[in-house]
KOLZA-371941 format. One line per field, with one value per residue: residue in three letters; x, y, z of N, C-alpha, C, O in turn; residue number from 1. Coordinates in Angstrom, 3 decimals. Last residue first. Example, Ala and Ser with C-alpha at 12.3 -4.5 7.8 and 13.67 -1.06 7.14 Angstrom:
BEGIN
lummar: (SER	ALA) .
npx: (12.850	13.190) .
npy: (-2.250	-5.690) .
npz: (7.080	7.800) .
capx: (13.670	12.300) .
capy: (-1.060	-4.500) .
capz: (7.140	7.800) .
cpx: (12.900	13.200) .
cpy: (0.030	-3.300) .
cpz: (7.870	7.800) .
opx: (13.409	14.236) .
opy: (1.138	-3.319) .
opz: (8.039	8.465) .
fiba: (2	1) .
// end
This chain:
BEGIN
lummar: (LYS	GLU	ASP	ASN	GLU	THR	VAL	LEU	GLU	SER	VAL	GLU	SER	ARG	THR	SER	ILE	SER	TYR	LEU	GLU	TRP	ALA	ILE	GLY	ASP	PRO	ASP	TYR	PHE	SER	ILE	TYR	LYS	SER	HIS	THR	GLU	PRO	ASP	GLU	GLU	VAL	GLY	HIS	ASN	ARG	VAL	GLY	ALA	ALA	ASP	LEU	ASP	ARG	LYS	LEU	GLY	GLU	LEU	ILE	SER	PRO	ASP	GLU	VAL	ALA	LEU	ALA	LEU	HIS	ASP	LEU	GLY	VAL	ARG	PHE	PRO	ASP	PHE	HIS	ASP	TYR	SER	SER	SER	SER	SER	ASP	THR	GLU	TYR	LEU	ALA	VAL	VAL	MET	GLY	SER	VAL	ASN	VAL	LEU	ILE	GLY	GLY	ASP	THR	GLU	ARG	VAL	LEU	GLN	CYS	GLY	LEU	THR	ASP	VAL	TYR	PHE	HIS	LYS	ALA	ARG	ALA	LEU	ASN	THR	VAL	ARG	LEU	GLY	LEU	HIS	SER	LEU	GLY	ASN	ALA	ASN	LEU	LYS	MET) .
npx: (32.283	32.325	29.745	29.508	31.300	29.641	27.439	28.473	29.645	27.204	26.120	28.097	27.553	25.311	25.256	24.248	21.619	19.166	16.389	13.454	11.981	9.294	7.803	4.599	2.245	0.082	0.073	3.581	5.983	9.116	12.322	14.829	18.217	21.483	24.622	26.557	27.078	26.438	24.196	22.239	19.944	16.510	13.437	10.748	9.563	5.964	2.665	0.731	-0.999	-0.512	1.204	3.442	4.124	4.896	6.993	8.753	9.177	10.680	12.930	13.874	15.025	17.732	19.013	18.874	18.688	17.510	16.558	14.394	14.191	12.177	12.957	12.820	11.552	12.695	12.072	11.043	11.157	9.279	6.144	2.816	0.422	-2.601	-5.001	-6.230	-3.874	-4.363	-6.038	-7.427	-4.666	-4.098	-3.765	-0.761	0.856	3.820	5.616	8.076	9.829	9.651	8.431	6.282	3.444	1.523	-1.109	-3.054	-5.246	-7.564	-7.401	-5.703	-4.812	-1.861	-0.760	-1.038	1.816	1.739	1.049	0.665	-2.246	-3.177	-1.500	-0.885	-3.426	-5.344	-4.229	-4.691	-7.467	-8.054	-6.587	-5.539	-3.066	-0.670	2.319	4.186	6.872	8.426	10.308	12.815	15.931	18.457	19.140	20.982	22.270	24.162	26.156	27.657) .
npy: (1.962	1.427	1.806	4.555	5.069	3.775	5.365	7.834	7.099	6.634	9.305	10.572	9.304	10.348	13.843	15.666	15.381	16.596	14.978	14.749	12.622	11.984	10.221	9.741	10.771	10.054	11.909	12.581	15.211	16.305	18.081	18.795	19.746	20.186	19.094	19.161	16.732	17.561	19.218	19.731	22.428	22.711	24.100	22.944	21.021	20.367	19.369	20.585	22.450	23.049	25.234	23.738	22.275	24.400	25.660	23.389	23.221	25.484	24.864	22.523	22.966	23.373	20.978	18.508	15.716	14.005	10.896	10.489	8.839	8.068	7.397	5.153	1.869	0.395	1.324	4.721	7.258	7.752	6.620	6.423	5.331	4.015	4.090	1.753	-0.809	-3.523	-5.579	-4.903	-3.259	-0.434	-0.617	-0.070	0.748	0.286	1.888	1.666	4.332	6.421	8.426	6.298	4.768	2.725	0.395	-0.253	-2.371	-3.921	-5.428	-2.914	-0.934	0.301	2.762	6.178	8.323	11.282	13.788	14.806	14.906	12.513	10.306	10.704	11.760	9.775	7.464	8.343	8.380	5.722	4.411	5.173	4.439	2.368	0.753	0.232	-1.300	-0.866	-2.997	-3.678	-2.310	-4.448	-7.149	-9.254	-11.267	-11.349	-13.849	-15.619) .
npz: (-2.487	-5.211	-5.987	-5.993	-8.244	-10.361	-10.173	-10.973	-13.536	-14.868	-14.960	-16.496	-18.845	-19.723	-18.629	-16.771	-14.653	-12.506	-11.523	-10.264	-7.906	-5.634	-2.911	-2.037	-1.151	-2.471	-4.626	-5.056	-4.830	-5.825	-6.307	-8.659	-9.019	-10.151	-8.682	-6.779	-5.307	-2.590	-2.465	-5.275	-5.078	-6.221	-7.009	-4.826	-3.489	-3.784	-4.378	-6.883	-8.218	-10.827	-10.356	-9.308	-11.675	-13.441	-11.996	-12.002	-14.856	-15.158	-13.795	-15.132	-17.590	-17.123	-17.085	-19.313	-18.738	-15.979	-14.400	-11.527	-8.509	-5.657	-2.314	-0.571	0.089	3.185	6.411	6.836	5.723	3.886	3.985	3.081	5.360	6.881	7.845	7.231	6.834	4.663	3.947	1.780	-0.292	-2.398	-5.890	-7.777	-10.673	-12.221	-14.614	-16.883	-18.403	-20.031	-18.342	-17.423	-18.236	-16.049	-15.126	-12.455	-10.609	-10.189	-13.173	-15.167	-17.975	-19.426	-19.787	-20.223	-19.972	-18.047	-17.163	-14.538	-14.589	-15.849	-14.818	-12.133	-11.014	-11.886	-10.557	-7.884	-7.884	-8.312	-6.102	-3.150	-2.067	-3.748	-4.257	-7.135	-9.101	-12.197	-14.571	-15.345	-15.580	-16.921	-17.381	-14.961	-13.367	-10.468	-9.656	-6.804) .
capx: (32.051	33.535	30.105	28.767	31.565	31.089	27.320	27.838	30.588	28.184	25.455	27.968	28.890	25.125	25.521	24.395	22.797	19.926	17.818	14.047	12.976	9.902	8.785	5.796	3.432	0.277	-1.005	2.424	5.174	7.782	11.505	13.484	17.139	20.187	23.597	26.180	27.364	27.624	25.528	22.774	21.197	17.597	14.714	11.383	10.559	7.439	3.710	1.387	-1.209	-1.236	0.007	2.667	3.734	3.692	5.705	8.229	8.409	9.307	12.111	13.428	13.734	16.920	18.526	19.068	19.921	17.264	17.582	14.607	14.808	12.589	12.430	13.062	11.606	12.001	12.854	10.904	12.169	10.498	7.149	4.225	0.790	-1.214	-4.191	-6.736	-4.642	-3.668	-5.280	-8.116	-5.800	-3.856	-4.479	-1.805	0.119	2.632	5.396	6.827	9.868	10.236	9.543	6.920	4.800	1.802	0.384	-2.869	-4.083	-6.869	-8.204	-5.978	-5.638	-2.932	-0.314	-1.702	0.871	2.294	0.950	2.041	-1.341	-3.614	-1.886	0.209	-2.148	-5.498	-4.344	-3.199	-6.525	-8.488	-6.140	-6.704	-4.264	-1.397	1.030	3.974	5.555	8.566	9.024	11.504	14.791	17.865	19.311	19.763	22.459	22.809	26.117	26.404) .
capy: (2.292	1.376	0.427	3.828	5.667	3.255	3.990	7.763	7.521	5.581	8.174	10.885	8.953	9.061	12.824	15.934	14.731	16.926	15.176	15.026	13.598	11.733	11.309	9.102	11.259	9.370	11.988	12.098	14.149	16.438	16.698	19.049	18.780	20.766	19.113	20.446	16.785	16.834	19.698	18.674	21.892	22.697	23.603	23.915	21.865	20.260	19.686	19.569	22.188	21.926	25.546	24.836	21.643	23.627	26.412	23.956	22.088	25.401	25.862	22.449	22.733	24.629	21.501	20.039	16.259	15.000	11.804	10.290	9.785	7.768	8.312	6.401	2.912	0.363	0.469	3.277	6.874	7.503	7.151	6.479	6.152	3.743	5.299	2.930	0.148	-2.504	-5.874	-4.754	-4.194	-1.211	-0.070	-1.063	1.339	-0.351	2.017	1.234	3.237	5.190	8.604	7.355	4.921	3.983	0.512	0.464	-1.681	-3.400	-5.463	-4.334	-1.044	-0.755	1.572	4.954	7.561	9.891	13.490	14.524	16.048	13.763	10.481	10.282	12.436	11.196	7.594	8.224	9.594	6.733	4.224	5.572	4.356	3.567	0.739	1.200	-1.387	-0.584	-2.118	-4.118	-2.327	-3.161	-6.230	-8.540	-11.061	-10.971	-12.617	-15.409) .
capz: (-1.130	-4.457	-5.824	-5.111	-6.989	-9.927	-9.943	-9.796	-12.544	-14.810	-14.210	-15.095	-18.331	-19.285	-19.611	-18.137	-15.001	-13.754	-11.155	-11.544	-8.311	-6.956	-3.306	-2.556	-0.576	-1.310	-3.575	-5.491	-4.290	-5.730	-5.723	-8.022	-9.051	-9.753	-9.725	-7.240	-6.782	-3.003	-1.853	-4.353	-5.575	-5.312	-7.642	-5.800	-2.852	-4.149	-3.375	-6.500	-6.806	-10.592	-10.964	-8.543	-10.498	-13.732	-12.360	-10.722	-14.127	-15.920	-13.256	-13.799	-17.544	-17.381	-15.717	-19.253	-19.139	-17.081	-14.895	-13.077	-9.188	-7.100	-3.415	0.004	-0.705	1.776	5.533	7.037	6.684	3.425	4.931	2.542	4.323	6.481	8.211	6.384	7.693	4.984	5.105	2.954	-0.043	-1.147	-4.704	-7.255	-9.466	-11.955	-13.162	-16.708	-17.333	-20.629	-19.028	-16.870	-18.782	-16.651	-15.629	-13.708	-10.896	-8.983	-11.993	-14.751	-16.785	-19.281	-20.754	-19.611	-20.788	-18.195	-18.463	-15.029	-13.999	-16.128	-16.297	-13.063	-10.855	-12.291	-12.031	-8.402	-7.510	-9.099	-7.353	-4.042	-1.273	-3.517	-3.496	-6.129	-8.549	-10.685	-13.921	-16.052	-14.764	-16.593	-18.360	-15.361	-14.759	-10.999	-10.161	-7.725) .
cpx: (31.734	33.308	31.528	29.197	30.898	31.467	28.680	27.669	29.850	29.089	26.265	27.130	28.793	26.466	25.461	24.632	23.078	21.236	18.711	15.375	13.173	10.928	9.328	6.617	4.717	1.541	-0.662	1.354	3.875	7.152	10.018	12.741	15.838	19.149	22.269	25.285	27.242	28.044	26.746	24.065	21.702	18.855	15.784	12.756	11.297	8.235	5.074	2.695	-0.365	-1.484	-1.103	1.277	3.004	3.328	4.568	7.068	7.944	8.563	10.710	12.534	13.065	15.428	17.705	18.312	20.017	18.469	16.956	15.692	14.940	13.121	12.754	12.461	11.811	12.441	12.085	11.756	11.921	11.624	8.570	5.053	2.323	-0.863	-2.865	-5.778	-5.055	-4.525	-4.330	-7.154	-6.369	-5.057	-4.227	-2.429	-0.955	2.043	3.850	6.745	8.338	10.268	10.485	8.362	5.315	3.226	0.513	-1.284	-4.063	-5.649	-7.377	-6.906	-5.815	-3.497	-1.415	-1.332	0.292	1.252	1.642	2.115	-0.026	-2.704	-2.318	-0.176	-1.213	-4.253	-4.539	-3.211	-5.182	-7.786	-6.716	-6.299	-5.496	-2.681	0.555	2.497	5.231	7.020	9.269	10.396	13.429	16.497	18.719	20.023	21.242	22.895	24.741	26.601) .
cpy: (1.178	1.552	0.304	2.356	4.868	3.867	3.414	6.290	7.526	5.908	7.036	9.902	9.318	8.691	11.329	15.017	14.946	16.181	15.345	15.634	13.657	12.809	10.837	10.197	10.622	9.710	11.154	12.142	13.748	15.083	17.308	17.854	19.394	19.735	19.628	20.321	18.192	16.859	18.636	19.057	20.898	22.249	23.895	23.273	22.802	21.090	19.361	19.936	20.985	21.635	24.346	25.005	22.524	22.894	25.563	24.709	22.632	24.450	25.881	23.538	22.572	24.143	22.792	20.530	17.833	15.593	12.674	11.298	9.563	8.802	7.594	7.372	4.248	1.552	0.366	2.456	5.392	7.152	6.819	7.245	5.969	4.864	5.087	4.221	1.226	-1.539	-4.685	-5.054	-4.039	-2.185	-0.961	-0.423	0.444	0.356	1.320	1.224	3.010	3.962	7.536	7.661	6.229	3.954	1.852	0.350	-0.983	-2.661	-5.128	-4.254	-2.559	-0.798	0.602	3.765	6.247	9.112	12.220	14.270	15.872	14.949	11.861	10.591	12.039	11.878	9.047	8.185	9.442	8.014	5.136	5.452	4.463	3.438	2.093	0.882	-0.571	-0.593	-1.865	-3.147	-2.604	-3.396	-4.715	-7.555	-10.451	-10.636	-12.424	-14.027) .
cpz: (-0.341	-2.967	-5.151	-4.788	-5.868	-8.452	-9.572	-9.396	-11.155	-13.676	-13.914	-14.383	-16.801	-18.554	-18.914	-19.053	-16.476	-13.740	-12.443	-11.239	-9.686	-7.059	-4.668	-3.168	-0.969	-0.551	-2.396	-4.494	-4.862	-5.239	-5.674	-7.456	-8.421	-9.958	-9.252	-8.468	-7.523	-4.351	-2.271	-3.776	-4.521	-5.932	-6.538	-6.297	-3.636	-3.482	-3.944	-5.585	-6.214	-9.018	-10.903	-8.971	-9.487	-12.520	-12.578	-10.943	-12.809	-15.240	-13.930	-13.363	-16.188	-17.398	-15.961	-17.836	-19.098	-17.447	-16.070	-13.477	-10.781	-7.902	-4.721	-1.033	-0.050	0.958	4.266	6.078	7.345	4.466	4.456	3.661	4.107	5.317	7.683	6.731	6.928	5.972	5.563	4.108	1.288	-0.991	-3.615	-5.993	-9.069	-10.623	-13.160	-15.147	-16.959	-19.481	-19.620	-17.366	-18.180	-17.179	-16.425	-13.991	-12.252	-9.308	-10.746	-13.609	-16.331	-18.076	-20.784	-20.464	-19.976	-19.068	-19.028	-16.456	-14.564	-15.823	-16.587	-14.523	-12.025	-12.139	-12.573	-10.044	-8.162	-8.988	-8.397	-5.495	-1.991	-2.672	-3.398	-5.482	-7.340	-10.130	-12.616	-15.884	-15.642	-15.904	-18.098	-16.468	-15.275	-12.339	-10.885	-8.327) .
opx: (31.507	34.244	31.881	29.076	31.562	31.910	28.827	27.777	30.534	29.312	26.121	27.411	29.276	26.445	25.556	24.307	22.317	21.967	18.938	15.436	13.067	10.806	9.722	6.084	5.774	1.891	-1.101	1.746	3.077	7.771	9.762	12.585	15.878	19.171	21.950	25.161	27.713	29.237	27.920	25.020	21.661	18.913	15.955	13.101	12.305	7.682	5.322	3.600	-0.723	-2.124	-2.314	0.318	2.035	2.121	3.460	6.107	6.791	7.384	9.711	11.532	11.840	14.588	17.034	17.100	21.092	19.268	16.144	15.735	15.521	12.394	13.527	11.540	11.117	13.518	10.860	12.105	12.596	12.768	9.010	4.680	2.995	-1.702	-1.982	-5.780	-4.345	-5.753	-3.640	-7.528	-5.922	-6.182	-4.135	-1.754	-1.912	2.748	2.919	7.606	7.531	10.689	11.709	9.347	4.710	4.091	-0.266	-0.423	-4.972	-4.958	-6.580	-7.195	-6.074	-2.782	-1.880	-1.547	0.963	0.037	2.033	3.182	0.450	-2.444	-1.829	0.633	-0.797	-3.907	-3.956	-2.362	-4.664	-7.541	-6.003	-5.699	-6.498	-3.280	1.318	1.549	6.052	6.117	10.114	9.728	13.054	16.035	18.558	21.164	20.496	23.615	24.297	27.124) .
opy: (1.317	1.251	-0.744	1.800	4.516	3.115	2.672	6.042	7.239	5.021	6.444	9.655	8.583	7.803	11.192	15.212	14.509	16.376	14.445	16.751	12.615	13.832	9.694	11.029	10.868	9.114	11.520	12.447	14.642	14.019	18.503	16.802	20.415	18.957	19.521	21.277	18.383	16.992	19.002	19.224	21.056	21.778	25.003	22.124	23.384	21.970	18.287	20.664	20.448	20.647	24.564	24.950	22.079	22.868	25.793	24.523	22.375	24.689	26.253	23.312	22.494	25.020	23.248	20.399	18.390	15.973	12.264	12.413	8.580	9.791	6.638	8.113	4.550	2.125	0.255	2.943	5.006	6.828	5.682	8.311	5.383	5.231	5.895	5.226	1.654	-1.515	-4.754	-4.753	-3.139	-1.979	-2.171	0.199	0.183	0.490	1.684	0.674	3.920	2.831	7.633	7.168	7.257	3.241	2.100	0.234	-1.135	-2.285	-5.950	-3.170	-3.386	-0.711	0.125	3.744	5.485	9.237	12.104	14.503	16.863	15.827	12.404	11.046	12.894	12.608	9.440	8.766	10.305	8.673	5.389	6.380	3.906	2.364	2.966	0.772	-0.670	0.036	-2.448	-2.617	-1.819	-4.519	-3.923	-7.096	-11.108	-9.671	-13.201	-13.127) .
opz: (0.861	-2.226	-4.610	-3.696	-4.893	-7.584	-8.601	-8.195	-10.172	-12.852	-12.844	-13.211	-15.939	-17.701	-17.695	-20.224	-17.338	-12.768	-13.252	-10.724	-10.332	-6.385	-4.903	-3.901	-0.387	0.469	-1.306	-3.367	-5.145	-5.265	-5.522	-8.075	-7.735	-10.911	-8.068	-9.234	-8.644	-4.626	-2.235	-4.534	-3.300	-7.068	-6.028	-6.019	-3.235	-2.822	-4.492	-5.992	-5.166	-8.658	-10.922	-8.202	-8.873	-12.284	-12.093	-10.196	-12.462	-14.980	-13.314	-12.683	-16.098	-17.202	-15.036	-17.661	-18.878	-16.592	-16.899	-12.957	-11.239	-7.990	-4.781	-0.689	0.920	1.120	4.314	5.003	8.299	4.148	4.622	4.152	4.956	4.495	7.972	6.019	6.018	5.888	6.580	5.242	1.999	-1.448	-3.821	-5.173	-9.798	-9.623	-13.880	-14.459	-16.772	-19.723	-19.715	-16.815	-18.486	-16.669	-17.346	-13.118	-13.068	-8.361	-10.293	-13.102	-17.205	-17.078	-21.819	-21.676	-19.280	-18.911	-20.189	-17.024	-15.117	-16.646	-17.578	-15.331	-12.807	-13.068	-13.583	-10.720	-8.871	-9.998	-9.368	-6.037	-1.542	-2.621	-2.985	-6.259	-6.428	-10.682	-11.937	-16.772	-16.514	-15.705	-19.026	-16.513	-16.001	-12.597	-11.730	-7.670) .
fiba: (144	143	142	141	140	139	138	137	136	135	134	133	132	131	130	129	128	127	126	125	124	123	122	121	120	119	118	117	116	115	114	113	112	111	110	109	108	107	106	105	104	103	102	101	100	99	98	97	96	95	94	93	92	91	90	89	88	87	86	85	84	83	82	81	80	79	78	77	76	75	74	73	72	71	70	69	68	67	66	65	64	63	62	61	60	59	58	57	56	55	54	53	52	51	50	49	48	47	46	45	44	43	42	41	40	39	38	37	36	35	34	33	32	31	30	29	28	27	26	25	24	23	22	21	20	19	18	17	16	15	14	13	12	11	10	9	8	7	6	5	4	3	2	1) .
// end
C-alpha cells in the first residue's frame, strides 16, 4: 500500500479551555480565525489550518498535555530567516508566553525557538534556509 496524500489538510488539538486557546492563538500569536463551530474553532497558523476543540466531559479535569506520552511531542513550523527568532522571543516574553529562547539544534546547527500554548502544547519555529533542506531531512529520516 502507498499512501497517496497531497499534504497536510489540518491538525486537530484538544484544549482544556477553548476561550483561553482562542485568545492565545488569535490575539497573542496573531493567527487568523477561520471559523467557529460548536465546541471548536479553526485558525490559520502560517498557512496550516489548526482545529482547536475543547475537551469533553470524559476527560479528567487534571488532564494536561505531556510530550512524553505516546502521541504528539511538538509542532514545528519552518522559517527561512533565523534573524526573526530574537524578535519573536522578545514578543513572546512581552506577552508572557513561556519559551526557551533561541537555541541551536546540536545535530543540524539550525536555530530555533520553542514556546508553549496555554495547555503546554509545544510549538517550534525552526530555521531552515531552503525547501531542499526540508527534503534532505525527510530523505535522511526515510533512510533510517
